[in-house]
N, C-alpha and C positions, 0 to 999 in steps of 0.2 A: 512521371508524375500524372495522375490520375485528373481529369477535367475539373477546374475551378467551380464550385457551387456557390450560390448567394442565398441558400435558405439560412433563415435567422439561426435558429437550433444548431448546435454543435452536434455532429455524429460522427462515429469511429468510423473509419474506413474499412473494408472488407478484410484488408489484410492486418489491421490492427485488430479486430474482431476474431481473425483466424489464431493469430498470436495469444489473445487472450485466453481463447478456447484451448489451446494445447498447454498452456500455463496453469490452468486450473486443473485441468485433466492429473496433470503432473503432481499437482499440488495434492489433491485428492488421493493418490495413488501413494503417496508419502504419509498422508494422514492416517490411512488405513493400515500403512506398513505399522505405523507409531502404536496404532491400537492393537494390533497384532500381537507387537513385543509386550504389551500390556498384559494381553490375553496369556501369552504363553508364559511370561514371570508369574502370573496369577495361578494357572493349573500346574505350571511345572515345578513351581518353587515353593509358593507360598499355600498352597493346598494339596500337596504331595507328600502324603506321609512316608512313600517309599524311600525320599531322601534322607529322612532323619535318621540319625545315629544314637547309639546307646550311651549314656552319660553315668558312671557312677559316682555314688556321693557317700559321705558319713554325717549323719546326724549327731545330735550333741550327746546323745545317748550311746554312740559308739555303733550304732546301729547300720549296716551297709546297705545301700538301697541302689536302683537304677531306674532311668527315666530316658525318654527318647528327647534329644535337643535339636535344633537347629544347625545345621552344618557350617563352619566357616567359609568354606567353599562357595557354599548357596548365597551366604550373604554378599561375598564379593561381587558374585555372578550377578545377584539382584541391584546391586548398585550400580554395575556397567551397564545392565540392562535398561535401569532408569536415565542413566546418561545419553546412552544412545538413542531411546526413546525422543530424548529432548532434542537432541541435536536434530533427527529426522523431521520433529512436527515444527521445528524454527524452519528448517530448510523450505518445508511445504507451506509455512506461513509466509516466506519472505518470495516463494513463487506467485500465492495468490494475491498478495499487494500488487505486485508488478502486474500482474493480468488488470488489476483493476484500474491500474495508470492507462493502459491501452483502451479499455473498455468500462468507463466510470457508470455507476450507478446516479439515478437521481435523485436529489433532495426532495422533488416535490412525491416522491415514494417513501417516505420515511421508515418503513419497516423493512422493506428490500434494501434501503441503503444503509443501515444500520446492521443489518447481518452479513450482507455482502462484504464490507469494509471492517466489522470486528470479529468475522468467522475465527480468524487467524487466532484470536485471542479466546475463543470459546472453546476449540480444538483440545488444547494444553488440559483445559478441565478436566474434559472427556477424558482424555488419556491418562489423567493422574491421578484423579479426585478417588476412584474405585479403588486402585491398587495402595494407595497412600491410607484409607479407611481399613482395607484388609491386612495392612502391615501392623498397624496399631491393636488391632483386635485379634493379630495371629498368638495363639496360646503356646506355639512351639519355641517361639524365639523369646529369648531374655531380654531385658529391659534395656541394656545396653545396645543389643542389635536393633531393636525397635527404635530406639532413639537414634541411631545413626542411618537406618534406613527410611525413615520417617521423614528426618531433618533432609537428608538429601533430596527424597521426593518431592518435600514441598518446594524447597529452594529452586529445583529445577522446573517445577510447575509454575513457579512465579515469575522466573526469568522467560521460559517460553511464553506463557500470556501477554507478559510484557513486550517482548520483541514483536508477537503477532499481532497486537492492537496497533491500529491505523490513527496514529492522533492529528494528521493533517490526510482525511482524505479526499481524494479527488472526486470531482463530480461534473456533472453535464452542464451546472449553472456556471461553474468555475470555467471551465474549457469554452462555453458560449460567449460570455463574458469578455475574456480573452481575445475570442474570434471578432466579435462587435468591436474592441478596442482597435484590433487591426486593420476592419474596416473602415470605422470612422476616421482614423487618421491617414490612412493609404489609397481607400477609394476600393480596394479588392483586397478579398483573403488571399495575400501572398507573404510569405515570411522566409526568413533565412535560418539556416543552422549550418553547423560542421561535425564532425566526430565526437568531439570532447564536451564535456558539460551537460548541463540538463535544459539548458533554455533555447528558446528560439529569439529570433530578432527581427525589429521591422527594418533594417538596413544591412546591407553586405558589407559596407565599407567601415567597419568598426574594428576596434581592437582585438575585439573577441576572436573575430574573423580573420586578421589579416594572413595569419601563417597557414590559414586552411583554405581548401577549394571550397567556398559556400555552395550549399546546395538549397534551391529555391523550392518552394511547395506552400499548399493550403494549410492551416492551422492543424487539421485533420493529418496531415500528411507529417507533419512535425511530432504529434504525441506518436504516429505509427513507428518513426525514427527513433524514439527515445526519450523526445524533448519536452514534457510534459507541462512547460512553464512559460510563460511570457516574459522577458527580462523587464525589470521594470524601470532601466534605464533609458525610458522610451524619449525623454527631451534630448539628450545626447545625441540619440541615435538618429534622431528627426535630421536635427543639425549637420550630422555627419553626411548625411546624403543630398542636404541642400533642400528638405522638405518642410513645407508650413508646419509652424510649432503654433497652435491654437493657444489663445491667452489664458486657458483654466485648464492647462495641462498639468498642474499638480494636483487639482481635483480628478482628474481623469484617472492619473496615478494612483491616487489615495483609494479611488473606489476598486480599483483592480487588485490593490494591496489587499484589501478588506474581504473580498472573494477569494483573492488567494490562502488568506489566513483563515478561511472559516467563518470570517466575523459578519459577511452578508451574502445573501442568496440573490442578490439583485442582477439581474442580467442584462439590463440595459443601461451603458453607463451615462455618465452627464454629455449632455450635447456638446460637441467642441465648438467654442466661441471664435470664428474666424476674422470678428472684426478688426480693420485696420492691419490685418495681417498679409504680407507680400505672397506670393506664390499660394494662396489660398485657395481651397477648389471654387468654382465659380462656372456659372452657364451651365453647357451641359453636364460637365464633370460633377457639378454639385448636384443637378438634377438626378442624375444616377445613384450619388451616394445615398441622397435622400430616398429613393427609391428602395434601395437595398435596407437602409436601416427601420422604412415602415414595415418590408418584411419580417426583419427581425423582432420588430415590437409585437407583430400579429403572433408570431411563432412561439414568443416566450412567455 
């Protein structure tokens, strides 16, 4: 584990930043592949006159005529490409969202925060809107073919956009608030986690970790390990480790929950009320804790 740091604002570890960078590169490559599939379908099928077949017909007067039509095999290929495009784009979006967990944006930069977290919803529109428009404007496809291909394209695009959107995006503020909660309650930035689950804990002697070999480290290292959230069972975990539980623990947990759910961006949580609590920080330990919290306030 890397050396513990007391800076107030949470910061991703270099290893987490490297993981995020790699995931974003893979995501962009998949998105480019999705756009390439779109371009291939447009120029290889929709705008390719050489694939059209002759179709003979007889009008009401019995006159035989012929016209070019969009072949069935091309329609099937077009639908397959639309579905494949959607799969590729969605996988890219999932990787992008995972990268944001390792290295999130700050809500203090609203434009960057929105773009970084909702890019996975925007890319499907870029990948599908042009081809959907060209499907409905295509003069070689009959009405039935346009309806089938158009509906498939719209459905795949909407599903891909819905899956690509991040409805609960991580943020530097969220991670900072959780880090401050740990420091406020434990006196240092040290938490515990194991292989399963997506949360980290304030105590190693809890039921969620009893069948595992707990790992300890900073909150940033927990995020690096794929644990992007502090457990909300803080009171019971403090009791499990015989640590002091402040009188206003419910207020603190509610504040953490609000930040986790995106209802608040407040990085500094309510100050623990230790009055009358056994094992409460005191003397030099309390002075150290207060110094750390002051640093947190200055950085927030």
